[in-house]
Phi, psi and omega in degrees: 000326183311306178294334181279325179294340176279340182270339185261154180279169178303316180300315182288332175294312180301320180296319172305317173296321172304314184296336188285348180267358176059075182278158178292160171306320177298315179292321178299318182297315183301319189286324172303311182296320189281327175295313182299313186295318184297313178295316179304319179294319181294315180301313178290337169290322177287333171294313172312307185294322181290324184286327171289318179296326181265345183075029182279140179265157172313319184298318182285323172298319176297320179290327177294325177295329191258000176297143171273134174270000000 
């Protein structure tokens, strides 16, 4: 397990512990929602920080969101 643990991140190792308890599909869905909410919140915080530091306006953010790739 030592070589495996050196290749996995701490988050991956913790998730493996959760999976070892054989959670139900309902529990897995709830865990996915919690992780998504957590990382979405972090993203919003980082965007807010960047907006404040760079002086980016709401209009600029909206134009970036509407750009065609």
